C-alpha positions as CSV (number, residue, x, y, z in Angstrom):
1,X,-46.9,64.7,-64.1
2,X,-46.3,65.8,-60.6
3,X,-43.6,68.3,-59.9
4,X,-42.6,68.8,-56.2
5,X,-40.3,71.8,-55.7
6,X,-40.6,71.8,-51.8
7,X,-40.2,68.6,-49.7
8,X,-43.3,69.8,-47.7
9,X,-45.4,69.4,-50.8
10,X,-44.6,65.7,-51.5
11,X,-47.4,64.4,-49.2
12,X,-50.1,66.3,-51.2
13,X,-48.7,65.4,-54.6
14,X,-48.3,61.7,-53.8
15,X,-51.7,61.3,-52.1
16,X,-53.4,63.1,-55.0
17,X,-51.7,60.9,-57.7
18,X,-52.2,57.7,-55.7
19,X,-55.9,58.4,-55.1
20,X,-56.5,59.1,-58.8
21,X,-54.6,56.0,-59.8
22,X,-52.4,58.2,-61.9
23,X,-49.4,55.9,-62.5
24,X,-47.5,58.5,-64.6
25,X,-47.7,61.1,-61.8
26,X,-46.7,58.6,-59.2
27,X,-43.7,57.3,-61.0
28,X,-42.6,60.9,-61.9
29,X,-42.0,61.4,-58.2
30,X,-39.1,58.8,-58.2
31,X,-35.6,58.8,-59.4
32,X,-34.8,56.4,-62.2
33,X,-33.2,53.7,-60.0
34,X,-35.2,54.4,-56.8
35,X,-36.2,51.6,-54.4
36,X,-39.7,51.0,-53.1
37,X,-40.8,48.5,-50.5
38,X,-44.4,47.9,-51.7
39,X,-45.0,45.5,-48.8
40,X,-43.1,44.3,-45.8
41,X,-40.1,42.2,-46.9
42,X,-40.3,43.1,-50.6
43,X,-38.2,45.6,-52.6
44,X,-38.5,46.8,-56.2
45,X,-35.9,48.8,-58.0
46,X,-36.4,51.3,-60.9
47,X,-39.4,53.2,-62.2
48,X,-40.8,50.4,-64.3
49,X,-41.0,48.0,-61.3
50,X,-42.3,50.9,-59.1
51,X,-45.0,51.5,-61.7
52,X,-46.1,47.9,-61.6
53,X,-46.2,47.9,-57.8
54,X,-48.4,51.0,-57.8
55,X,-50.7,49.5,-60.5
56,X,-51.4,46.6,-58.1
57,X,-51.8,49.0,-55.1
58,X,-54.2,51.3,-56.8
59,X,-56.3,48.7,-58.7
60,X,-59.2,48.9,-56.2
61,X,-59.0,52.8,-56.2
62,X,-58.3,53.4,-52.5
63,X,-58.3,57.0,-51.3
64,X,-55.1,58.2,-49.6
65,X,-54.5,61.0,-47.1
66,X,-51.0,61.7,-46.2
67,X,-49.3,64.3,-43.8
68,X,-45.7,64.9,-43.0
69,X,-44.8,63.6,-39.6
70,X,-41.1,64.7,-39.8
71,X,-38.9,66.4,-42.3
72,X,-35.1,66.6,-41.9
73,X,-33.3,68.3,-44.8
74,X,-29.7,69.0,-45.5
75,X,-27.5,69.6,-48.5
76,X,-30.0,68.4,-51.1
77,X,-31.1,65.3,-49.1
78,X,-34.3,64.9,-47.0
79,X,-35.3,62.2,-44.6
80,X,-39.1,62.2,-44.3
81,X,-41.8,60.3,-42.3
82,X,-45.3,60.6,-43.6
83,X,-48.4,59.4,-41.7
84,X,-50.9,57.9,-44.2
85,X,-54.4,56.5,-44.3
86,X,-55.9,54.4,-47.1
87,X,-59.6,53.9,-47.2
88,X,-61.6,52.0,-49.7
89,X,-63.6,48.8,-50.2
90,X,-62.5,45.2,-50.4
91,X,-63.5,42.6,-53.1
92,X,-66.7,41.9,-51.1
93,X,-67.7,45.6,-51.0
94,X,-66.8,46.1,-47.3
95,X,-65.2,49.3,-46.2
96,X,-61.5,49.0,-45.4
97,X,-59.0,51.3,-43.7
98,X,-55.3,50.9,-43.3
99,X,-52.9,53.3,-41.6
100,X,-49.1,53.6,-41.4
101,X,-46.1,55.8,-41.2
102,X,-43.5,55.7,-43.9
103,X,-39.7,56.3,-43.9
104,X,-38.4,58.0,-47.1
105,X,-35.3,59.6,-48.5
106,X,-35.7,62.3,-51.2
107,X,-33.0,64.1,-53.2
108,X,-33.1,67.5,-54.8
109,X,-32.5,67.3,-58.5
110,X,-30.4,69.7,-60.5
111,X,-33.6,71.4,-61.7
112,X,-34.8,71.9,-58.1
113,X,-37.4,69.1,-58.0
114,X,-37.5,66.6,-55.2
115,X,-37.7,62.9,-56.0
116,X,-37.8,59.8,-53.9
117,X,-34.6,57.7,-53.8
118,X,-35.9,55.3,-51.1
119,X,-39.5,54.8,-50.1
120,X,-40.6,52.4,-47.4
121,X,-44.4,53.0,-46.9
122,X,-44.5,50.8,-43.7
123,X,-40.9,51.7,-42.7
124,X,-41.7,52.6,-39.1
125,X,-44.6,50.1,-38.5
126,X,-44.0,47.1,-36.4
127,X,-44.6,44.1,-38.6
């Protein structure tokens, strides 16, 4: 399971778990009733639904790189934007690449870990 004690470390932990298709590590980065927008116009709530969404997203084993574009933190809350790139192959074996910038809210937990509360992977992309 991934443990993020500094907001700045979320990008690396998330990208590593996503690229490995490690659903346990991915879902460990979310609060129990977190909200994820797995695609434009869709929302899922709770770790079980988030896990299902990530199972679909990681099925083709894309590789992710992710860097923090902005971090604003105050009183145990953080507003974060991450720039990300997904690379892989489609069903026909052709290389694919997808880029975006997320909008996220994280909250520091009583034990000091940071977890996602709201995660919108394409939150600042024009759709």
